[in-house]
C-alpha positions in Angstrom: 125.7 38.4 -79.8 125.4 35.9 -77.1 121.8 36.9 -76.1 120.7 36.6 -79.8 122.4 33.2 -80.1 120.5 32.1 -77.0 117.2 33.3 -78.5 117.9 31.4 -81.7 118.7 28.2 -79.9 115.6 28.6 -77.8 113.5 29.1 -80.9 115.1 26.1 -82.6 114.5 23.9 -79.6 110.9 25.1 -79.4 110.3 24.3 -83.0 111.8 20.8 -82.6 109.6 20.3 -79.6 106.5 21.4 -81.5 107.5 19.1 -84.4 107.9 16.2 -81.9 104.6 16.9 -80.4 102.9 17.2 -83.8 104.6 13.9 -84.8 103.4 12.1 -81.7 99.8 13.3 -82.2 99.8 12.3 -85.9 98.7 8.6 -86.2 100.4 6.4 -88.7 98.2 6.1 -91.9 98.2 2.3 -91.5 96.5 2.7 -88.1 93.5 4.2 -89.8 91.0 1.6 -91.0 90.6 1.9 -94.7 88.0 0.2 -96.9 87.7 0.6 -100.7 84.5 -0.2 -102.6 84.1 -0.3 -106.3 81.8 -2.1 -108.7 82.9 -5.4 -110.2 81.6 -4.3 -113.6 81.2 -1.0 -115.4 79.9 -0.1 -118.9 82.3 1.2 -121.5 82.3 5.0 -121.4 79.8 5.0 -118.4 80.9 6.8 -115.2 81.2 4.6 -112.1 82.0 5.5 -108.5 84.8 4.3 -106.3 84.4 4.9 -102.5 87.1 4.8 -99.9 86.0 5.0 -96.2 88.6 5.9 -93.5 88.0 5.1 -89.9 89.6 7.8 -87.6 91.8 6.8 -84.7 90.5 8.1 -81.3 92.7 11.2 -81.3 92.7 11.8 -85.0 89.6 14.0 -85.3 90.2 17.2 -87.2 93.2 15.9 -89.1 93.4 16.4 -92.8 94.1 13.5 -95.1 95.0 13.1 -98.8 94.5 9.9 -100.8 96.4 9.2 -103.9 95.3 6.1 -105.9 97.0 4.1 -108.7 94.7 3.5 -111.6 95.2 2.1 -115.1 95.6 4.3 -118.2 92.3 2.9 -119.5 90.5 4.9 -116.7 90.0 8.7 -116.8 89.0 10.7 -113.8 85.6 12.4 -114.0 85.3 13.8 -110.5 87.1 13.6 -107.1 86.4 14.5 -103.5 87.7 17.8 -102.1 86.7 18.6 -98.5 83.6 16.5 -98.6 82.3 17.8 -102.0 82.6 16.5 -105.6 85.2 18.5 -107.5 86.6 18.6 -111.0 89.9 16.8 -111.7 93.0 18.9 -111.1 93.9 20.5 -114.4 97.3 19.4 -115.7 97.6 16.5 -113.4 97.7 13.0 -115.0 96.1 11.6 -111.8 93.4 14.2 -111.5 94.7 15.3 -108.1 94.2 13.6 -104.7 91.0 13.1 -102.8 91.1 15.2 -99.6 89.0 15.5 -96.5 89.1 16.0 -92.7 88.7 13.2 -90.3 85.8 13.5 -87.9 83.8 11.4 -85.5 82.4 9.3 -88.3 84.2 7.5 -91.1 85.4 9.8 -93.8 84.0 9.0 -97.2 86.2 9.8 -100.2 84.4 9.2 -103.5 86.0 9.3 -107.0 84.3 8.9 -110.3 86.1 7.1 -113.2 85.1 6.3 -116.7 86.5 3.2 -118.5 87.7 4.0 -122.0 88.7 0.5 -123.1 86.9 -2.8 -122.6 88.6 -5.5 -120.6 89.7 -6.5 -117.1 91.5 -3.6 -115.3 92.6 -3.0 -111.7 92.7 -0.2 -109.3 96.1 -0.4 -107.6 97.8 0.6 -104.3 96.8 3.8 -102.5 99.1 6.3 -100.8 97.5 7.8 -97.7 98.9 11.1 -96.3 97.9 12.5 -92.8 98.8 16.0 -91.7 99.4 16.7 -88.0 97.2 19.0 -85.9 99.8 21.7 -86.0 100.4 21.4 -89.7 104.2 20.8 -89.2 104.3 17.0 -89.9 102.8 14.9 -92.7 103.0 11.1 -92.4 102.3 8.9 -95.4 102.4 5.2 -96.3 101.6 3.1 -99.3 98.9 0.6 -98.6 98.9 -2.5 -100.8 95.8 -3.8 -102.5 94.2 -4.2 -105.9 90.6 -4.4 -107.1 89.7 -5.7 -110.5 86.9 -4.1 -112.5 85.6 -5.5 -115.7 84.8 -2.8 -118.3 82.1 -4.4 -120.5 79.9 -3.2 -123.4 77.8 -0.4 -122.1 74.4 -1.7 -123.2 73.0 1.6 -122.0 69.8 1.2 -123.9 69.3 -2.5 -123.1 66.4 -2.0 -120.6 64.5 0.3 -122.9 65.2 -2.0 -125.9 63.8 -5.0 -124.0 60.7 -3.1 -122.8 59.9 -1.8 -126.3 60.5 -5.2 -127.9 58.3 -6.9 -125.4 55.5 -4.5 -126.3 56.1 -4.9 -130.1 56.9 -1.2 -130.3 59.5 -1.7 -133.0 59.2 1.8 -134.5 60.5 3.2 -131.2 63.6 1.1 -131.7 64.4 2.5 -135.1 62.6 -0.3 -137.0 61.0 1.7 -139.8 60.6 -0.4 -142.9 59.4 -3.9 -141.9 57.5 -6.3 -144.0 55.1 -7.8 -141.6 54.5 -11.5 -142.4 52.8 -14.3 -140.6 51.0 -12.2 -138.0 50.5 -13.2 -134.3 49.6 -16.9 -134.4 50.4 -18.4 -131.0 49.3 -17.1 -127.6 52.2 -16.9 -125.2 51.2 -15.1 -122.0 49.5 -12.2 -120.3 51.3 -9.1 -119.2 50.6 -5.5 -118.0 49.7 -2.9 -120.6 52.6 -0.7 -121.7 51.9 2.7 -123.2 51.9 2.2 -127.0 50.6 -1.3 -127.0 47.9 -2.1 -129.6 44.5 -1.8 -127.9 43.3 -4.8 -129.9 45.6 -7.1 -127.8 43.9 -6.0 -124.5 42.3 -9.0 -122.7 39.2 -7.4 -121.1 38.4 -10.3 -118.9 41.9 -10.4 -117.4 41.7 -6.6 -117.1 38.5 -6.8 -115.1 39.9 -9.5 -112.8 43.1 -7.6 -112.0 41.6 -4.1 -112.1 44.4 -2.9 -114.4 45.0 -3.1 -118.2 46.3 -6.5 -119.3 47.3 -7.5 -122.8 47.8 -10.8 -124.6 51.3 -11.5 -125.8 51.8 -13.7 -128.8 54.8 -15.7 -130.1 55.2 -16.0 -133.9 57.6 -18.9 -133.8 59.4 -20.8 -131.1 62.8 -22.5 -131.2 64.6 -20.4 -133.8 68.4 -20.2 -133.6 70.4 -17.0 -133.9 74.2 -17.1 -134.3 76.2 -13.8 -134.0 79.4 -13.6 -135.9 81.5 -10.6 -134.7 84.6 -9.5 -136.7 87.6 -8.7 -134.5 90.0 -7.9 -137.3 91.9 -4.7 -138.1 89.0 -3.0 -139.9 87.1 -3.0 -136.6 89.7 -0.8 -134.9 88.5 2.5 -136.5 87.3 4.9 -133.8 84.5 7.4 -133.6 86.2 10.8 -133.7 83.7 12.9 -131.8 80.3 13.0 -130.0 79.1 11.0 -127.1 80.8 7.8 -128.4 84.2 9.5 -129.0 87.0 7.0 -128.8 84.7 3.9 -129.3 86.0 1.4 -131.9 83.8 -0.3 -134.4 84.2 -3.4 -132.4 82.8 -1.6 -129.3 79.7 -0.7 -131.3 79.5 -4.1 -132.8 79.5 -5.9 -129.5 77.0 -3.4 -128.0 74.6 -3.9 -130.9 75.1 -7.7 -131.1 74.4 -8.1 -127.3 71.3 -6.0 -127.6 70.1 -8.2 -130.4 70.9 -11.3 -128.4 68.9 -10.0 -125.4 65.8 -9.4 -127.6 66.2 -12.8 -129.3 66.5 -14.5 -126.0 63.4 -12.7 -124.7 61.6 -14.0 -127.8 62.5 -17.6 -126.9 65.3 -18.1 -129.4 68.5 -20.0 -128.9 71.4 -17.6 -129.2 75.2 -18.3 -129.7 78.2 -16.3 -130.9 81.5 -16.7 -132.7 84.1 -14.0 -132.7 86.8 -14.2 -135.4 89.6 -12.5 -137.3 92.1 -14.7 -139.1 90.8 -17.5 -136.9 88.2 -18.1 -134.2 88.7 -15.9 -131.1 85.7 -17.0 -129.1 82.8 -19.5 -129.4 79.6 -19.7 -127.3 77.2 -22.5 -128.3 73.6 -21.4 -128.8 71.3 -21.8 -125.8 68.2 -20.1 -124.6 67.4 -18.6 -121.2 68.2 -15.6 -119.2 71.7 -16.8 -118.2 72.8 -17.0 -121.8 73.2 -13.2 -122.2 75.6 -13.1 -119.2 77.6 -16.0 -120.8 77.8 -14.2 -124.1 79.0 -11.0 -122.4 81.7 -12.9 -120.4 83.0 -14.5 -123.5 83.2 -11.4 -125.6 83.7 -8.4 -123.4 87.5 -8.3 -123.4 88.0 -8.9 -127.1 90.0 -6.1 -128.9 90.7 -5.6 -132.6 94.0 -7.2 -133.8 96.2 -6.2 -136.7 95.2 -9.2 -138.7 93.1 -9.7 -141.8 89.6 -11.0 -141.4 88.9 -14.5 -142.9 85.2 -14.7 -143.1 85.3 -17.9 -145.2 87.3 -19.7 -142.5 84.9 -18.4 -139.8 81.9 -19.7 -141.7 83.6 -23.1 -142.2 84.4 -23.3 -138.5 80.7 -22.4 -137.8 79.6 -25.3 -140.1 81.8 -27.7 -138.1 80.7 -26.5 -134.7 77.0 -26.0 -135.5 75.3 -28.2 -138.1 71.7 -27.1 -137.6 70.0 -24.4 -139.7 70.1 -21.0 -138.1 69.9 -17.3 -138.7 73.4 -16.0 -138.9 74.0 -12.3 -138.3 77.5 -11.1 -139.3 78.7 -7.8 -137.8 81.7 -6.6 -139.7 82.7 -4.0 -142.3 82.6 -4.1 -146.1 85.6 -6.2 -147.3 88.4 -4.6 -149.3 88.2 -5.2 -153.1 90.9 -7.9 -153.0 88.9 -10.1 -150.7 85.3 -9.2 -151.7 84.9 -12.0 -154.2 86.1 -14.6 -151.6 83.7 -13.3 -149.0 80.9 -13.3 -151.6 81.6 -16.9 -152.4 81.7 -17.8 -148.7 78.3 -16.1 -148.1 76.8 -17.8 -151.1 77.9 -21.2 -149.8 76.7 -20.6 -146.2 73.4 -19.2 -147.5 72.4 -22.6 -148.7 72.0 -23.7 -145.2 71.5 -20.6 -143.1 69.6 -17.3 -143.4 72.2 -14.6 -143.4 72.3 -11.0 -142.4 75.5 -9.1 -143.1 75.8 -5.8 -141.1 78.6 -3.6 -142.5 79.7 -0.8 -140.1 80.9 2.2 -141.9 83.9 4.3 -140.9 82.6 7.5 -139.1 85.7 9.5 -140.1 85.5 8.6 -143.8 81.8 9.3 -143.9 82.4 12.7 -142.2 85.1 13.5 -144.7 82.8 12.6 -147.6 79.7 14.5 -146.3 81.1 17.3 -144.1 81.9 19.8 -146.8 78.6 19.1 -148.6 76.7 19.7 -145.4 78.6 22.9 -144.6 78.1 24.3 -148.1 74.4 23.4 -148.0 73.9 25.1 -144.7 75.6 28.2 -145.9 73.4 28.3 -149.0 70.2 28.1 -146.9 71.2 30.6 -144.3 73.1 33.1 -146.5 76.2 32.7 -144.4 79.5 33.2 -146.1 82.0 30.3 -146.0 85.1 30.9 -144.0 88.1 31.9 -146.1 90.7 29.2 -146.8 94.1 29.4 -148.2 94.5 27.7 -151.6 96.7 25.0 -150.0 94.2 24.2 -147.2 91.2 24.2 -149.7 93.1 21.9 -152.0 93.9 19.5 -149.2 90.3 19.4 -148.0 89.1 18.8 -151.6 91.6 16.0 -152.0 90.6 14.3 -148.7 86.9 14.6 -149.7 87.5 13.2 -153.1 89.4 10.2 -151.6 86.6 9.6 -149.1 84.0 9.7 -151.9 86.0 7.3 -154.0 86.3 4.9 -151.1 82.6 5.3 -150.4 81.8 4.3 -154.0 84.0 1.2 -153.7 82.3 0.3 -150.5 78.8 0.7 -152.0 79.8 -1.5 -155.0 81.2 -4.2 -152.7 78.0 -4.3 -150.6 75.9 -4.5 -153.8 78.0 -7.6 -154.8 77.5 -9.2 -151.3 73.8 -8.5 -151.4 73.5 -11.0 -154.3 75.1 -13.8 -152.3 72.1 -15.1 -150.4 72.6 -12.4 -147.7 70.6 -9.4 -146.4 73.0 -6.6 -146.3 72.7 -3.4 -144.2 75.1 -0.4 -144.1 75.1 1.8 -141.0 77.3 4.0 -138.9 78.5 2.1 -135.8 76.7 4.2 -133.3 73.4 3.8 -135.2 73.6 0.1 -136.0 71.4 -1.4 -133.3 68.1 -0.3 -134.8 68.8 -1.4 -138.4 70.3 -4.7 -137.0 67.1 -5.4 -135.0 65.0 -4.6 -138.1 66.9 -6.9 -140.4 66.9 -9.7 -137.8 63.2 -9.4 -137.2 62.3 -9.2 -140.9 64.5 -12.3 -141.7 63.0 -14.1 -138.7 59.4 -13.5 -139.8 60.3 -14.3 -143.4 61.8 -17.6 -142.2 58.5 -18.5 -140.4 56.8 -18.8 -143.8 
């Protein structure tokens, strides 16, 4: 037995020696230079990339590292780095799994893609860096302090296209279909390059000959108009889009996106633009100004607002607006149809404010309720056209679906009646799904703007 014991002792000592050697050859994670880079701003629902670069110690080449990062619940992982390549998040892991790579002669780049699911100011937190020794017997890890704030703002994904189309008067491409054109183009503003779709009658042939490229004349119908955006932040704006590319967006998310797109176009047209956010009281106020910086000011003031469980008081918001801004303006209200109990009060408030201002009332519908009201009709219509048989349902399930549809239809009728009442109160009223509101909102604003020029 003694020879066997000697062998075991020798093996243990050899293992301890190997562990010691591996430990000595494994640098402390803190000794590796680490830099994190992430954008200061990211659009809601838009992927953005965070990059961590790790500088190797002189003797650390070939060592494997893992990076675990603290991030807020409002971020979801889209992709991570696994051995130098983008990889799917680890299934079943709330963190998406670590970023992994092997140190080499150059800095190791670990990229991770997040998506912000809630507007506001959020922060990436501390990182835990783990380094595995060259023999694979030792892993050293340390938490490295640090935080980086990222502002998740309204996405405005279509803003550049919206501005380009508005500049070239291609309103139909923005969803502006039914537009009473009044006043015409009365005042020359500037020259600009031709954009595909421009009216050939606006081509300035002399300027085109001088510059050897198509140049068009740009006109301004009216200067110096004022636009005030009133955005409802009450409990009705908390309804979420249940599916599709905007899944999880609240009505308020869509309202801010559409309102800021409208603000950008109005500022481009030379208008002064301001905003007031409200629920039971005023949440934010930005006085109207013109110029390219005003859009950034509006975004900074509004981007972090979230719906609160409070009733909306439009009458109070309009009174506050009357105190803060006494000049005549176009007022665009982005809200939802009021409930029947407060409909008459809102109608009176609109009628009173309409004596001074031109009003547009944009009511954002509830996507879930509209789907409940229209889904079964669409399905049965599709089946009738294609000859497909409907799926069998139990009597209890069919009864529940019919009851839900009947309730949604009843609420839809109440909503339509409320909007008809508001339309008689000196306000242009539009009704749209949140994700489809930008086009109709631009159409209503442009139509009211041109009508006001008469």
